[in-house]
C-alpha positions in Angstrom: 0.1 0.1 -0.3 1.3 3.1 -0.7 0.9 6.1 2.1 3.5 9.0 0.1 3.2 11.9 -0.4 1.5 12.0 2.9 -1.9 14.1 2.3 -2.0 15.6 5.7 1.6 14.8 7.7 1.7 15.8 11.7 4.8 16.3 12.0 5.7 16.4 16.2 9.1 17.5 16.9 8.8 17.4 20.8 7.8 14.4 20.7 10.1 12.7 18.2 12.7 14.2 21.1 10.8 12.7 24.1 10.3 9.3 22.3 14.3 9.0 20.8 15.2 10.2 24.4 13.2 7.7 26.3 11.6 10.1 28.1 8.2 8.6 26.7 6.7 5.1 26.1 6.6 5.0 22.0 3.0 5.5 20.8 4.7 5.4 17.0 7.9 4.8 15.5 9.2 8.0 13.9 11.8 8.1 10.7 15.3 10.0 10.9 17.3 10.4 8.0 21.3 11.8 7.8 21.7 13.1 4.5 20.4 12.3 1.0 22.5 13.1 -2.3 21.0 15.8 -4.9 20.2 13.7 -7.1 17.8 11.4 -4.7 16.4 14.8 -3.5 15.7 15.8 -6.9 13.7 13.1 -7.9 11.2 12.9 -5.5 10.7 16.8 -5.1 10.1 16.9 -9.2 8.6 12.9 -9.6 6.7 12.1 -6.7 5.5 15.9 -5.6 5.2 17.0 -8.4 7.4 20.6 -7.8 9.9 22.8 -10.1 13.7 22.3 -9.1 15.2 24.9 -7.6 18.5 24.8 -7.9 20.8 25.7 -5.0 22.9 29.0 -5.8 24.8 32.0 -4.1 21.6 34.3 -4.9 19.3 34.6 -1.8 16.1 34.3 -3.8 17.5 30.7 -5.3 18.6 29.5 -1.6 15.0 30.2 -0.8 13.5 28.3 -3.6 15.8 25.5 -2.6 14.6 25.8 1.1 11.1 25.7 0.1 11.5 22.1 -1.9 13.6 20.9 0.8 10.9 21.4 3.7 8.4 20.3 1.8 10.7 17.3 1.1 10.3 16.3 4.6 7.1 17.1 5.4 5.5 15.5 2.8 7.6 12.3 3.1 6.3 12.1 7.0 9.8 13.3 8.6 9.1 15.7 12.1 12.1 17.1 11.8 14.1 18.6 9.2 18.1 17.7 9.1 20.5 20.2 7.6 24.5 20.9 7.9 26.7 23.0 6.6 29.8 24.8 7.8 33.7 26.0 7.2 35.9 25.0 4.4 38.9 24.5 6.5 41.0 23.7 3.2 42.0 20.2 3.7 43.0 18.4 0.3 40.9 16.1 -1.2 41.3 13.3 -4.3 38.4 13.5 -6.7 37.5 10.7 -9.1 34.9 10.1 -11.4 31.5 9.1 -10.3 30.6 5.6 -11.3 26.9 6.1 -10.4 26.1 8.7 -12.3 27.9 9.9 -15.6 29.4 13.2 -15.4 29.8 14.1 -12.2 32.7 13.5 -9.8 33.2 11.9 -5.5 35.8 13.4 -3.6 37.6 11.4 -0.8 40.0 12.9 1.8 43.3 12.6 1.0 45.1 10.2 3.6 48.6 10.9 2.8 49.3 14.7 2.1 47.9 16.9 4.4 48.4 20.7 4.5 49.8 21.3 7.8 52.9 19.1 8.7 54.8 21.6 10.9 54.1 24.7 13.4 55.6 26.6 10.4 52.0 25.6 8.5 49.9 26.1 11.5 51.6 29.2 12.1 50.4 30.4 8.2 47.3 28.6 8.3 44.3 30.9 7.3 41.8 29.8 10.1 38.2 30.8 9.1 36.0 33.2 11.8 33.1 33.0 12.8 32.3 36.6 11.5 32.6 34.6 8.1 29.7 32.2 8.8 26.4 32.3 6.7 23.7 31.4 9.2 20.3 32.5 6.2 19.8 28.7 5.7 19.0 27.8 9.0 17.5 31.1 9.8 15.3 30.5 7.2 14.4 26.8 7.7 13.4 27.6 11.2 11.3 30.7 10.5 9.5 28.5 7.5 9.0 24.6 9.0 5.2 23.8 9.2 3.7 23.9 12.7 5.2 20.9 14.9 8.4 20.2 12.4 11.9 21.0 13.9 15.1 21.4 13.0 18.2 19.0 13.3 21.7 20.7 12.5 25.3 20.6 13.4 28.4 22.1 11.5 29.4 19.8 8.3 32.1 17.7 9.4 33.0 16.4 12.7 36.3 17.5 15.0 38.1 14.5 14.2 37.3 14.5 10.3 38.9 18.4 9.8 41.8 17.6 12.3 42.9 14.4 10.3 42.1 16.1 7.1 44.2 19.0 7.9 46.6 16.5 9.0 46.0 13.8 6.3 45.0 10.5 8.4 48.4 9.7 7.8 50.1 12.4 9.2 47.6 12.5 11.9 49.3 9.1 13.1 52.5 10.6 12.4 51.8 13.3 14.6 50.6 11.9 17.5 53.9 10.3 18.3 56.2 13.0 16.9 54.3 16.4 17.4 51.4 15.8 20.1 51.6 19.6 21.2 50.9 20.3 17.6 48.0 17.9 17.4 46.6 19.6 20.6 47.2 22.7 18.8 45.4 22.2 15.4 42.4 20.3 17.5 41.7 23.1 20.4 41.6 25.9 17.0 39.0 23.2 15.0 37.4 22.8 17.9 36.9 26.5 19.3 35.6 27.0 15.7 32.7 24.3 15.6 32.1 25.6 19.2 31.8 29.9 17.9 29.5 28.1 15.2 27.2 26.2 17.2 26.5 29.2 19.8 25.0 30.6 16.7 22.3 28.1 16.9 20.8 29.2 20.9 18.6 31.4 18.8 16.6 29.4 16.7 13.4 28.5 18.0 12.7 25.1 16.5 16.3 23.3 17.3 15.2 20.3 17.7 18.5 18.6 18.6 22.4 18.8 17.3 23.0 16.1 15.3 27.0 16.1 14.6 28.7 13.6 12.3 31.9 12.8 12.9 33.3 9.7 10.9 36.0 7.7 14.0 35.9 4.3 13.0 35.9 1.9 10.1 35.1 -1.6 9.9 37.0 -3.8 13.0 37.9 -0.6 14.8 38.4 3.0 15.7 40.8 5.0 12.9 43.5 5.8 15.7 43.8 4.8 19.3 40.9 5.2 21.5 43.2 6.6 23.6 43.9 9.5 21.3 40.1 9.9 20.7 39.8 10.5 24.6 43.0 13.1 25.1 42.2 14.8 21.9 38.7 14.6 20.5 36.4 13.6 22.9 36.5 16.3 25.6 35.3 19.0 22.3 32.3 16.3 21.7 31.8 16.9 25.6 31.7 20.4 25.1 29.5 20.7 22.3 26.7 18.2 24.2 26.9 20.9 27.3 26.3 23.3 25.0 23.7 21.3 23.6 22.1 20.5 27.1 22.3 23.7 28.0 19.9 25.0 24.9 17.5 22.2 26.5 17.9 19.7 23.1 19.6 16.3 22.8 22.9 15.5 21.3 23.1 13.2 18.6 26.5 11.7 17.4 26.5 10.2 13.7 29.7 8.1 13.6 30.7 5.2 11.2 32.7 2.3 11.8 33.5 0.1 15.1 33.6 2.3 18.1 33.1 -0.5 20.6 36.5 1.0 21.9 34.7 4.3 22.9 31.0 3.4 23.3 31.3 3.9 26.8 33.1 7.0 26.4 30.7 8.2 24.6 27.6 7.6 26.6 29.4 8.1 29.9 31.9 11.1 29.4 30.8 13.1 26.4 27.0 12.1 27.1 25.5 11.3 23.9 21.9 11.5 23.6 21.3 9.0 20.9 23.8 6.9 17.8 23.5 7.0 14.3 25.5 5.0 11.7 25.0 1.3 11.9 26.4 -1.6 9.3 25.6 -5.1 9.7 28.8 -6.2 9.3 30.2 -4.7 12.1 27.0 -5.0 14.3 22.9 -5.2 13.2 21.1 -2.2 15.0 18.7 -4.5 16.6 21.7 -5.8 18.6 22.8 -2.5 19.1 19.8 -1.6 20.6 19.4 -4.5 22.5 22.6 -3.4 24.2 22.4 0.3 24.5 19.1 1.3 24.1 18.3 1.7 28.2 20.8 4.3 27.9 20.9 5.9 24.8 18.4 6.5 21.5 19.2 4.1 18.4 18.7 6.4 15.1 18.5 4.3 11.9 20.0 0.8 10.9 18.4 0.0 7.8 21.7 -1.3 5.9 23.2 1.0 2.7 23.7 -2.6 1.3 20.1 -3.4 1.6 18.8 0.4 0.0 20.6 -0.5 -2.8 20.3 -4.4 -3.5 17.6 -5.7 -1.5 14.5 -4.1 -4.1 11.4 -2.3 -2.6 9.8 -6.0 -1.3 13.4 -6.9 0.5 14.1 -3.2 1.9 9.9 -3.1 3.2 10.5 -6.9 5.1 13.7 -5.2 6.6 12.1 -1.8 7.6 8.9 -4.6 9.5 11.6 -6.4 11.1 13.4 -3.5 12.7 10.4 -1.7 13.8 8.8 -4.8 15.4 11.9 -5.0 16.8 13.1 -2.0 18.1 10.5 0.6 17.3 8.0 -1.3 19.9 10.5 -1.0 22.4 11.3 2.4 22.0 14.4 5.3 21.6 14.1 4.0 18.0 13.3 6.0 15.0 13.9 4.1 11.6 16.0 5.1 8.4 18.8 4.4 6.7 22.3 3.0 8.4 23.7 5.4 7.2 22.9 8.1 4.4 20.8 8.4 1.2 23.4 8.5 -1.3 22.8 8.6 -5.4 23.4 5.0 -5.6 20.6 3.7 -3.6 17.2 3.5 -6.0 15.0 5.9 -5.5 12.2 3.1 -5.2 13.9 1.6 -2.7 14.4 4.9 -0.3 10.5 5.7 -0.9 9.8 1.8 0.1 11.8 2.2 3.2 9.6 5.7 4.5 6.3 4.4 3.0 6.7 1.3 4.8 7.5 3.0 7.9 4.7 5.4 7.4 2.2 2.5 7.4 3.2 0.8 10.4 1.2 0.7 14.0 2.4 0.1 17.0 
């Protein structure tokens, strides 16, 4: 049965946050998402919703048109909150290659071998972004134009570990942790202060529902650097971000890919995250994580990207039903992808996930 687009959505961002954080027992299973590739957004906006696409560009009018479509997308598909992120470009190097999913496009990856900061001389002459240069027009537009009941999930694009590891390169960071720990501390503190200043700007957003930070710190088998190094340099900054959110009266959600077994207790007990996002069945299926940790934190998403990419609509629906029954009925859970919606996810598979969720009853 097709439920989308919803003719009369009734978003409730406050209830969404209460369900995910365990403040109330679940009366429904909310849906959540991290990011979408623009090709998926455009296909849904123009196809399912029948709206004219408004490309993002520097003009305020174009940005407003983009935001109007962006809001309608999340609203008509049944989300309680819009999630939007942007942030400073710290100028780290990237490796570019052809996108094998979409002809004529390119993909970019962080350069793992050559960073822009290698020594103190690089640190001293590096042009650090300043909060006065940040543009919060889209945050403010979204906040002012959300339908009644909808909330805003947001963060700085890229987390503190991601930006520091890109400035050094992952290889360079590993060397610096051994050879120049004082430089690692200085770079981390400079990035952390910049992100903290960025977050202070969100205090006046009336519809802010949660800070939902992305910061990939792991890979298939373990964290990208030693847990002790994450505890020393990076987790204290996440603790400060979480405290800022809590002082504002909203939860702190963390998206982080990879196997975080080495630091999960730190994230819960010391950082104070309120919910975790990004799950991969090959590492730990989301229902197993939910069984272990949902008495302490919320659990977000978990429909594995391989399922979304390859299973077909019926397979996606079956997986969603399983997660709604096993996790959603118990609470502190919102269903969605295990990571994000990239351009190689068939649109019909994505819509099957959301449509199945829309039709599920506790």
